[in-house]
C-alpha positions in Angstrom: -7.2 19.8 15.2 -4.8 20.4 18.1 -3.8 17.3 20.0 -1.7 16.7 23.1 -0.2 13.5 21.8 2.6 13.5 19.3 3.1 10.2 17.7 6.2 8.9 15.8 7.7 5.9 14.4 9.5 4.4 17.4 12.4 2.5 16.3 15.3 3.4 14.1 17.7 6.1 15.1 18.8 7.9 12.0 21.6 10.4 11.9 22.3 12.2 8.6 25.9 13.1 8.3 25.7 15.9 5.7 28.6 16.3 3.4 26.3 16.4 0.6 26.8 17.6 -2.9 24.3 20.1 -4.4 23.2 18.3 -7.5 22.9 21.5 -9.5 25.8 23.5 -8.3 28.7 21.4 -6.9 28.4 23.5 -3.7 29.2 21.6 -0.5 26.7 21.9 2.4 28.5 21.2 5.7 25.5 21.5 8.0 24.6 18.5 10.2 21.1 17.2 10.4 19.9 14.7 13.0 16.8 12.7 12.2 15.1 10.4 14.6 13.0 7.6 13.3 10.5 6.4 15.8 9.1 3.1 14.5 10.2 -0.6 14.5 10.1 -4.6 12.6 9.5 -12.4 11.6 8.7 -16.6 9.2 10.8 -19.3 9.0 11.8 -19.3 12.7 10.6 -21.9 15.3 7.1 -21.3 16.6 6.6 -22.5 20.2 3.0 -23.5 21.2 1.5 -22.1 24.4 1.9 -25.5 26.1 5.7 -25.4 25.8 7.8 -26.1 28.8 9.3 -22.6 28.3 5.9 -21.1 29.1 6.3 -20.8 32.9 8.8 -19.8 35.5 11.1 -17.6 33.5 12.5 -14.4 35.1 13.5 -11.4 33.0 17.1 -12.4 33.5 16.3 -15.9 32.1 14.5 -14.4 29.1 17.3 -11.9 28.4 20.0 -14.7 28.5 17.9 -16.9 26.4 16.7 -14.4 23.7 19.3 -11.6 23.9 21.8 -13.4 21.6 19.1 -13.5 18.9 18.6 -9.8 18.9 20.8 -7.9 16.5 22.0 -4.3 15.9 21.2 -3.0 12.4 23.0 -0.2 10.6 21.8 1.1 7.2 23.7 3.5 5.0 21.2 5.6 3.1 21.1 8.5 0.6 18.3 11.0 0.7 17.4 13.8 -1.7 16.7 17.0 0.2 16.5 20.8 -0.4 19.5 22.9 0.6 18.9 26.2 2.4 19.5 27.9 -1.0 16.6 25.9 -2.6 18.8 23.5 -4.6 18.4 19.7 -4.5 21.1 17.9 -2.7 22.0 14.3 -1.9 22.6 13.6 1.7 24.3 10.4 3.0 23.2 9.2 6.4 23.3 6.3 8.8 20.2 4.7 10.3 20.3 2.3 13.2 17.7 0.0 14.6 17.1 -3.5 15.9 16.1 -6.9 14.5 16.0 -10.5 15.5 17.0 -13.9 14.1 14.3 -16.1 12.5 16.2 -19.2 11.7 19.6 -20.9 11.2 19.5 -20.0 7.5 20.4 -16.4 8.5 17.0 -14.7 8.0 16.4 -11.7 10.2 13.3 -9.6 10.8 13.2 -5.9 11.3 11.1 -2.8 10.4 10.8 -1.7 6.8 11.5 1.9 7.9 14.8 0.9 9.5 16.2 -0.1 6.1 14.2 2.2 3.8 16.4 3.7 1.2 19.5 1.7 2.4 22.4 1.4 -0.1 24.2 -0.9 2.4 23.0 -2.8 5.4 25.2 -4.2 8.2 24.2 -6.4 11.1 26.0 -6.9 14.4 25.7 -9.9 16.8 26.5 -9.0 20.4 29.9 -7.3 20.6 31.1 -8.6 17.2 31.8 -6.5 14.1 29.3 -5.5 11.5 28.7 -8.1 8.8 27.0 -7.5 5.5 23.3 -8.2 5.2 21.1 -8.6 2.1 17.7 -7.1 1.9 15.4 -10.0 1.0 12.1 -8.1 0.9 10.0 -5.3 2.4 6.3 -4.7 3.0 5.5 -1.0 3.6 1.9 -1.9 4.4 3.0 -3.7 7.6 6.3 -2.0 8.1 8.2 -5.3 8.0 11.4 -6.3 6.2 13.4 -9.5 6.1 17.2 -9.5 5.8 19.6 -12.3 5.3 23.2 -12.9 6.5 25.6 -15.6 5.7 24.9 -18.3 8.3 28.7 -18.8 8.8 29.3 -15.1 9.6 27.6 -15.0 13.0 26.2 -17.0 15.8 22.5 -17.5 14.9 20.1 -17.9 17.8 16.6 -18.0 16.4 13.8 -16.7 18.6 10.6 -18.6 19.2 7.5 -17.1 17.8 4.4 -16.9 20.0 0.7 -16.3 19.2 -0.4 -12.7 19.5 -4.0 -13.7 19.5 -3.6 -15.3 22.9 -2.2 -12.1 24.5 -4.3 -10.4 27.2 -4.2 -6.9 28.7 -2.0 -7.1 31.8 0.3 -9.8 30.5 4.0 -9.2 31.0 5.9 -7.7 28.1 9.7 -7.6 27.6 11.4 -5.6 24.9 15.0 -6.1 23.8 16.7 -3.8 21.4 19.2 -1.0 20.8 17.6 2.3 22.0 19.8 5.3 21.1 22.5 2.8 20.1 22.8 1.1 23.5 23.1 -2.6 22.5 20.8 -5.3 23.8 18.9 -3.1 26.3 16.1 -4.9 28.0 13.0 -3.1 29.3 9.9 -4.6 30.9 6.2 -3.7 31.4 2.8 -5.1 30.5 0.4 -5.3 27.6 -1.5 -2.0 28.1 -4.1 -2.5 25.4 -5.0 -4.6 22.4 -6.4 -3.9 18.9 -4.8 -0.6 18.5 -4.1 0.9 15.0 -1.0 2.6 13.8 0.0 4.0 10.4 2.3 2.1 8.1 5.0 4.0 6.2 2.9 4.0 3.0 -0.1 5.5 4.9 -2.3 2.4 5.3 -3.3 1.2 8.7 -1.8 -1.7 10.6 -4.5 -3.4 12.7 -4.5 -5.5 15.9 -1.5 -3.7 17.2 -0.3 -4.3 20.8 0.2 -1.4 23.1 2.8 -1.7 25.9 4.3 0.4 28.6 7.7 -1.4 28.3 10.1 1.4 27.5 10.6 1.7 23.7 12.8 4.5 22.3 14.5 5.4 19.0 16.7 2.5 18.0 14.3 -0.1 19.3 12.7 -0.4 15.9 12.5 -3.9 14.6 13.3 -5.5 18.0 11.1 -8.1 19.6 8.4 -7.7 22.2 8.4 -10.9 24.2 5.9 -12.6 26.5 6.6 -14.1 29.9 7.9 -17.3 28.3 10.4 -15.4 26.0 8.3 -15.9 22.8 8.0 -13.1 20.3 4.5 -11.6 20.4 5.3 -8.4 18.5 7.7 -6.2 16.7 8.4 -2.9 18.4 7.5 -0.2 15.9 6.1 3.1 17.1 5.7 5.3 20.2 3.4 8.1 21.2 5.3 11.0 22.9 4.3 14.0 24.9 5.0 17.6 24.0 7.9 18.1 21.7 10.0 15.2 23.0 10.7 12.0 21.1 11.4 9.6 24.0 9.4 7.0 25.9 6.4 8.1 27.9 5.0 4.6 28.4 3.0 4.3 25.2 4.6 2.0 22.7 3.2 -0.1 19.9 4.2 -3.4 18.5 3.1 -5.0 15.2 1.5 -8.4 16.2 3.6 -11.4 15.4 0.6 -13.1 13.8 0.7 -10.3 11.2 4.3 -11.0 10.6 3.7 -14.8 10.2 1.5 -14.1 7.2 3.9 -11.7 5.6 7.3 -13.3 6.1 6.9 -16.2 3.8 5.8 -13.8 1.1 8.9 -11.6 1.6 11.2 -14.6 1.5 9.5 -16.1 -1.5 8.8 -13.0 -3.6 10.5 -10.1 -2.0 7.1 -8.4 -1.4 3.7 -9.1 0.1 0.2 -8.7 -1.3 -2.8 -7.4 0.6 -6.5 -7.4 -0.3 -7.8 -4.1 -1.4 -11.3 -2.6 -1.9 -10.4 0.9 -3.2 -12.7 3.0 -1.1 -12.6 5.7 1.6 -15.3 5.6 4.3 -16.4 7.5 7.4 -18.6 6.9 10.4 -21.8 8.7 11.1 -23.6 9.8 14.2 -27.2 9.0 15.1 -28.1 12.6 14.4 -26.4 12.6 11.0 -28.2 9.3 10.2 -31.5 11.0 11.1 -30.8 14.2 9.1 -29.8 12.1 6.1 -32.8 9.8 6.4 -30.6 6.7 6.7 -32.1 3.6 8.2 -29.2 3.1 10.7 -26.3 5.0 12.2 -24.1 1.9 12.2 -21.9 1.3 9.3 -19.4 3.0 7.0 -20.4 5.8 4.7 -18.5 5.7 1.4 -16.6 9.0 0.9 -14.5 8.1 -2.1 -14.3 5.3 -4.6 -11.0 4.9 -6.3 -11.4 5.0 -10.1 -10.9 1.6 -11.7 -10.6 -0.1 -8.3 -12.5 -3.2 -7.2 -15.4 -1.3 -5.5 -15.8 1.0 -8.5 -16.0 -2.0 -10.8 -18.7 -3.5 -8.6 -20.8 -0.3 -8.7 -20.3 1.2 -5.3 -20.8 5.0 -5.2 -19.7 7.9 -3.1 -21.7 11.1 -2.4 -21.3 14.4 -4.2 -21.9 17.0 -1.5 -20.1 17.9 1.7 -21.4 19.0 5.0 -19.8 21.8 7.1 -18.0 19.1 9.2 -16.4 17.7 6.0 -18.6 14.6 5.7 -19.4 13.6 2.1 -23.0 12.7 2.0 -25.2 10.8 -0.5 -23.0 7.8 -0.9 -23.6 4.1 -0.1 -23.6 3.0 3.6 -21.9 -0.3 4.0 -23.4 -2.4 6.9 -22.0 -5.9 6.3 -19.1 -7.7 4.5 -20.0 -11.3 4.0 -21.2 -12.3 7.5 -19.4 -9.6 9.4 -21.5 -6.7 10.6 -19.9 -3.3 10.0 -20.5 -1.0 12.9 -17.7 1.5 12.1 -15.3 2.1 9.2 -12.4 0.2 10.8 -14.5 -3.0 10.8 -14.1 -3.2 7.0 -10.4 -3.5 7.2 -10.8 -6.2 9.7 -13.3 -8.0 7.5 -11.0 -8.2 4.5 -7.7 -8.7 6.4 -7.9 -12.5 6.2 -8.6 -12.4 2.4 -6.2 -12.4 -0.5 -6.2 -10.5 -3.7 -8.6 -12.3 -6.1 -10.9 -13.4 -3.3 -14.6 -12.4 -3.7 -16.6 -10.8 -0.9 -20.2 -9.8 -0.7 -20.9 -6.2 0.4 -24.2 -5.3 1.9 -25.0 -1.6 1.7 -27.8 0.9 1.9 -28.4 3.3 -1.1 -30.9 5.7 0.4 -33.3 3.5 2.4 -33.0 0.4 0.1 -30.6 -2.5 1.0 -28.4 -3.8 -1.8 -25.7 -6.4 -2.2 -22.7 -6.4 -4.5 -20.0 -9.1 -5.1 -16.6 -7.6 -5.2 -13.4 -9.3 -6.4 -10.6 -7.9 -4.1 -7.6 -6.3 -5.8 -4.0 -6.0 -4.7 -3.3 -3.0 -2.5 -1.0 -0.5 -4.1 2.5 -0.2 -2.6 2.2 3.6 -2.4 -0.4 5.7 -0.7 -2.3 8.5 -2.5 -4.1 10.7 0.1 -6.0 12.5 -2.6 -7.5 9.3 -4.1 -7.6 6.8 -1.3 -7.6 8.5 2.0 -7.4 5.6 4.5 -10.1 3.7 2.6 -7.7 2.1 0.2 -7.8 -0.7 2.6 -11.5 -0.2 3.5 -10.8 1.9 6.5 -11.7 5.3 7.9 -10.6 8.6 6.3 -9.5 9.8 9.8 -6.1 9.1 11.2 -6.1 8.3 15.0 -3.4 10.9 15.6 -0.7 12.7 13.6 2.4 10.7 12.5 5.1 13.2 11.5 7.5 12.1 8.8 10.5 10.7 10.6 
């Protein structure tokens, strides 16, 4: 399908300096490759309630002075395996840059997972100081978040206060601080343009409840904070949608909600990774006409397209269809209409229904098989770290098989 919107991960600016050695031949490739990562990435830091004295009367200048010192520049040295123009594998060394912010006085820093993906060495810079070494504590590809740690004595730590993204409304002020295109501690302003957007995580799963903003976000902003009018972090700037063939800001940026980060950060600090509930299905929505043609009792719900072999849904007996329409819809499978007490009107509702659950929790799925309503108790599994399009589609997390728009590999 042709689309007018090109989306990309909005944050880290990655420049591959190729002086790479062809693995098979010892030939040196001296070509330069520039790669732009357009995505971005908090929970030991202080959390300020909405009733805080800081919640009113702050100008952008006040917020910048207050929170700017807590925003850091991140540089990652990476090695990538690529193909040379001659078809031989080669190792390329590169440098990725992005943003992050301080969580607490212990030296924990939050950023995007894609900013530090594949990093062999990570450096952090506070203000105009020099780079200091940072340790990668943990990453979660499913939410595109990563936690770093620096020696508390190496830099001036100014933790940012964490807000409540569930209290954000469309039209609220939004302030972004980061390092777009390497310009340190750049501040941009705008509003919250929309709520409950979805973006794609690096491993292919969906991130829900994403904040959309028109505050300018560009490559290098990845991992930096999106702040409310009181200077509290409400999101982690992560991706942008761009027009045409450009990769710069056109007023559509996306931030991972801070409430998502609050659930993930303690896991990353404690275990180095995060777990997410998993059904192991792919689903699709159906139209009223399709429901009529298929003799289904309702057009609301999520029609099962695939069931991952050995997954939680498969063990509970859920089934996919075995024939496909000209539009690509797999028919004949179960139609999920409720998860516990949550009514499922469309596929994305399933992801929302299990988002608050942990692996090992049990949920009750209500579904039609033909015209008869059934229930099944499913013990949720642990979402795989990788994403297999052929097996899971987007339904590995109980979502739709259709991506909202293309996300090219950065």
